[in-house]
N, C-alpha and C positions, 0 to 999 in steps of 0.2 A: 405620634412619634415619641412624646415624653413618656407615655405609659409603656411603650415598647421597650424603651431604654431601662426603665425601672424594673420591668419584668425580667429583662435580660440580666441585669445586675444581680437580681435575687437568685436566678438560676445559677449564675457564676459563683456566688457566695456559697450556695449549697454544694456545688460541684467541688469547690476548693476544700470545703469542710470534709466531704467524703474522701477526697484524695489524700487528705492528711492522715487518714486512718481513724478508727474508732477510739473514743475516750474510754469506753468500757462496755460491759454487757449486762443486761438484766438477767439475774439468775433465779429469782423467785418473785412471784406476784401473788398477793393475797387480796381478795376483794376486787375493788375497782381502781385501776390505775391507768393513766393515759399519757401518751407522748405526742407532742406537737413538733414534728421534725423541722429543722432549720430549712427555710424556704418552702415549707409546706403550706397547705390551705385549710387544714382541719385537724382536730385532735383525733388520735387513733388509739385503739386499745393496746396497752402494754402487754407483752408476753415474754415468757422465758426464752432466752436466746436472742432477744432483740438488741442490736448494736446501737450504742448511743454516740453521737458525734457532737462537735462543738456547736453551741447555740441551739441544741435541742432543748425543749421544755418538757418537764415531767410534773404530773400532779396526781395526788391520791385522793380517793373519796373517803367517806366515813367508814370506820372499822376496816380500813385497808392499809396495805403497806407494800413496798417493793424493796428488793435487795440488788445492789449494783456492785459488780466486781470490776474495778478499774484496771487498766492495762498494766499498771505497776504492781498489781497483786493485792492492792488494798480493797477493803470492803466498806460500803456505805449503805445503811438501811434507812429508808424513808418512812416516817410514821404517817398516820392518817391525816387527812386534810392539810397536806403539805404541798408546796409549790417551789420548784427549783429550775434553774437553767444550767445546763452543762457548759463549762468554760474550760476548754482543753487546749494547751499549747504544746503539741508534740515536737515542735522544732527547737525547744529549749529544755534544760533540765528542771526548769521551774514550771511545774504543772499545776494550774489552778483548776481544781476539780469541779466546783459547782458554786453557784450563787443561790443561796436559799432565801427566798422572799418571804416565806411564812411556813410555820410548822416545825417539826422536830426531825433531826437526823442523828444517827449514831455512826461513828467512824472508827474503824479498826485498821490501823496502818502499821502493824508490827513488821510486815514483810519488807517495807521499804527502808527500815532502819539500816544504816550503814551503806546504802546504795548511792548516796549523794543526791537523790531526788528529793525535791520539795513538794509539799502537798498543802494547798490552802483551800479553805472554804470561807466564803464571804456571805455576809448579810448586809442590809443597808447601813447598819451601824457598827459592824465589827468584822474583822478579818482574823481567822485563826490559821496559823501556819505551823506545821508539824513535820517531824521526821521519825516515824515509828512510834506510835502511841495509840491510846484509846480514849476517845472523848465524845461528848454529845453537844450539839448546839440546838437551842430552842429559840425560835424567832416568833415573837408575839405579833398580834394584829397591829400594834402600834410601832412595829419594827424594833422594839427593845429586844436585846439579845442576851441569852445566858449561855456560857460555855463551862462545862464541868469536866474535869480530867480524872480518868480512872487509872491510867498507866502512862508513864513518861512525862513529857513536858509539852506545853502548847504556848506559842508566842501569840499574843492577841494585840491587834492594833485597830485604829479607827477605820470604819468602812467608808465607802465612797460618799455617802450622804453627809457624813460628818466632815469629811475633807472639803466637800463643796460648800458646806455651811461656814467653814473657816472660823469655827468657834473653839474655845479652850475646853479641854476635858478635865473634869475635876474628880480626883480620887477621894472617896469618902470613907475608905477603909483605914484601919490603924497602920497598916504597913503593906507595901507591895514591892515586888522585885522587878527591876528593869533589866533589859538585855545588858550583859556585861557583868563584871565582878561585884559591883556595888549594890547594896540595898538602899532604898530611899525611904525615910520616915515620912508618914503622911499625917494629916491630909496635905495634899500638895497640888498646885496647878501644873498640869503637864501639857505639852504641845500635842497637836494632832499627829506628829511624826514619831512620837515616842511609843515604843512597844513594851508590853509587860509580859513577863514569863510566869505562868502558873503551872504548878506541878500536881502530881496525883493527890487527890483529896481536896483540891482547891477548886473554887468556882468563882467566876466573874460575871457580873451583870452590867451591861452597857445600855443605859437608857437612850431614848430617842434624842434627848437633849445633849447627849455626850457625857453626862455625869455617870460615873461608874463606881462600883465597890467590889471588893474581893473578900472571900471568907473561906474557912474550912467547913466543908459540908459533911453531914453525918452519912457515911456510905451505907451503913446498915439500914438506916431509915430510908435512904434513897433507893435501895434495892427492892423496896416494897412497891415502888411505882411500877405499874404494869408494863410500860414501855421499857424501862430500865431492866426489869427482871427478865423480860423476853430476850433482850440483847445480851445480857450476861450469860444466860443459859445457852443462847445460840453460839456465842464466842467459845464457850467451854466445849460445846459439842464439836465445833470445827477443829479445835486444837487436838481432840482425840483422834481425828481421822488421819 
């Protein structure tokens, strides 16, 4: 009886997810990529045109990638050896796109600028919230997270793991900008509820411990990275269409 109830609840959750509508669609797949559907029993090959729903899981193999077009028009590309969970709330204007557990993602959200929609991507240690921008998030095997901004602004706050740990986050950079009109000189102890805003040309790293630092990164040098170069070229090609 107990197993029957659990199975029924799993089917109900999957049905509700599907009824809510897709979060996005896979538009390109390179190499080996798989999807574990919400309520499913096994990983299945990802393919062009596959709809993604809340609580679906995605992973990519070595030398592989996939590109997702979200329902709000935004694009996210997933690099090799990455793992993420779709987290979509279509019933509100606050759409949490994905939880990245490991690997690298590139996000282009220019089309949602001015729409009032919010878009966030989470890792265990950081949350990045944006409205119309371009940035990448890298999540290491130790869940330490890097966010680098190429266009626009990104608000970065502590992830669920840090909130659960209930520890202070330490800024080790010389200066950082908090939400609001004021800048705060560092180093400074900040609470887990405090968000930072980084702009184009800036990068933030949040360690597993919660310690973080921000700096200006060399965009010319950064563009020699194979993953970064691919995405910059892909974005440029898309703008020409």
